[in-house]
C-alpha positions, 0 to 999 in steps of 0.5 A: 427520465431526465431531470427537466429541473437541472440546467445544461450544466448541471446535466453536463456535469451528472455525465461527467462525475460518475465516469470520472470518479470511477476513473479516480477509484479504479485500481488501474488508475493508481497503477497508471499513476505510478507508471507514468511517474517512474517514467518520468523520473527515469527520462528526467535523470537520464535527459539533458535536464538532469541538473534539475532533477538532482537539484529538485530531489536534493535542494534543502527546504526547511523552516526557521523561528527564532533559533529554531531551525528544521532543514532537509531535502525534498526527498527526505521530507517525502521519504520520512514524511509523506510515506509515514501516510502511506504506512498509516494507510497500511497499518489501516488495512492491515487492522481492518483485514485482520479483524474483518477481512481474509485475514480474520478466517482461519483457514485463510490466515494460515494459508496466507501467512505460510504463502507469504513467509515462503515469499519472504524467506525464500527471495532474503536467502537467495539474495544472501547467497550472492551477497554473503560476507560483502557489506551489501548483505544489509540489502537482504530485505529489498526482495522480501516485499510486493508492491501491492499497487502494481501487482494488482494493476498487472492483474487487471491486465489479465482479469477475465482469465483469472477467478476475482477471489485471485485478487483478494488473495494476492491483496491478503498475500501482500497485507502479510508480506507488508508486516514482515517488511515492516517488521524487518524495517524496524529491527533490521533497519534501525542504526542508533537508538535513542532510548528518551525519545523510543520511550516517549514514543512509547508513551504516546503510543499507549496513551492513544490505546487508553484513547481508543479504549475510553471510546474517544474517536475525534480525528483531530485528537489523533492527528495531534497525538500521531504528529508528537509520536512520529516526531519521537519516533524520528528522533529516537532513530528508529524509522518514522515510518514505523510510527504510521503503522503503530498509530494505525493500530490504535484506530477505533474499530468499533462504532459509537452506536449500534447498528440497530440503535442508530437505525431506529433514530435515523428512521424516526428523523426521516419519517418525521421529514417526510410528513412535511416533504414540501416545507423542508428548507434546509437552509432557511428552517432551523428545525431542517437544518437540525434534522439533517444534521442528526441524520449526518451524525447518526450515519457518522457514529454508525461507521468505524473510524478505521474505515473512515479514515482509510477511505479518506487516505486512499486516493491522496496516498494512491494518486499523490503520495506514492507517485511522489515517492516514485518520482524522487526514488526512480531516477537512476542514472545509468547507461548500457556499461553501467546498466550492465554492470549493474545487473551483474553485480552481487546486488543485483543478481541478488535482487532480480534473482529474489524477486523473480525466481524467490517469490515464485519458488517460496510463495507457490512451494509453500502453497504446494507445502500446505496443500500437501500437509493440509496446513490451509486451503485456497479460497474457492476458485482457486487452484495451484495454477493460480498461485504460480501465476500470482507468485510470479507477479508478486515479483513486482517490488518497487514501492517497498523494495525501492524504500528498503532500498533507500534505507539499507544502503543510505550512503552507499551511492553505488550499491542504492543504485545497482539496487533501484536499477536491479528493482525496477529490472526484476518489477519489469521481469516479474510482470511480464512472466506473470502475465505470459503464464496466466495467458498461456494457462489460460489459453491451454484450457480453452483449447482443452474445453474446445476439444472436450466438446461434443461435436 
């Protein structure tokens, strides 16, 4: 029954709000934003307006206060600044998965870790074979990564043909995969290290750990110390995105109040308000306002900062930061001859083979071995055929692979161009092969069930 107390504008906004909110929060929406940004970057970089694209990406931006001057390009602001927020969200997701997600269950954890290791080692090995003895060998970490947003977006295309648990499986797989990529970035893609700045970053990190242990929950405190940690990490020579993950690991994961105690307090306050429901006037009554604020504070203290911060960061990262990253990094300039040259270059061959073939062999092979020797087990409803489909789709390495390429081939324009082109090609091939495989397997099962039905 409609609420007659609402005017036409209120009712119209109600009808629009839920569909719009659901659309913005859907996994396919973040994948769509990423795809659109990539297409725009490719078109812009290869159009008659390519000069404006290069100017936008490389034009210096900065601030000057007296003798202090800070200047860098938009590309570096996004890659070294905004992407730290993406890695912060990644760290929060990793911590949640370890504490309360699929990685908290030993039977799930063993299989996910084993499959993820296979999905990292085999692609890196294949790339190394193509580039052994060359300066391009530094890019061995590029085909290790999986783009979770794109992978889940592709899986939603065939969602009716797969069990829901497969989505959770590939999220868990990607989380472990991301841990490996973060370690690779921290250890192997760091050049000169300033011990002084790195020591300051470690001290600030320890301070955040102590603050968590002491029960400090104010977001502003973590923001201020976190920014200082990021700056010290940036000056140390270690890539600052590592700071994002480190800060996330200090996020409080326990509520200030036990759920039972919070519930009892909230019940008491709500019951008091219900007794005078006709008189409640939050704006005019100081007592009513105090009670509403008390309920708000109870709800906030009953929740965990880790989960709240993760929820707050999810939309800005998915709809703003990652599309911006794609916009400034996916603009590969190519023609037919340079395109063919990129794919035939050892860098291109290593990346495409690593992502398309290496992920498939590494993940599905590790799963088969784990099942064969009872190292782990698959979630209910998932079999090896589902994992094979997921391993093909895991070859979509767009965001993280491109990010590692920008680190590994910094100052090597030709290798970076070949790497970006190959990552795009490999991601498209992996998506197509994964979708086709899942559709073919589903079709065979459907035909088999129809043929086996008694007539």
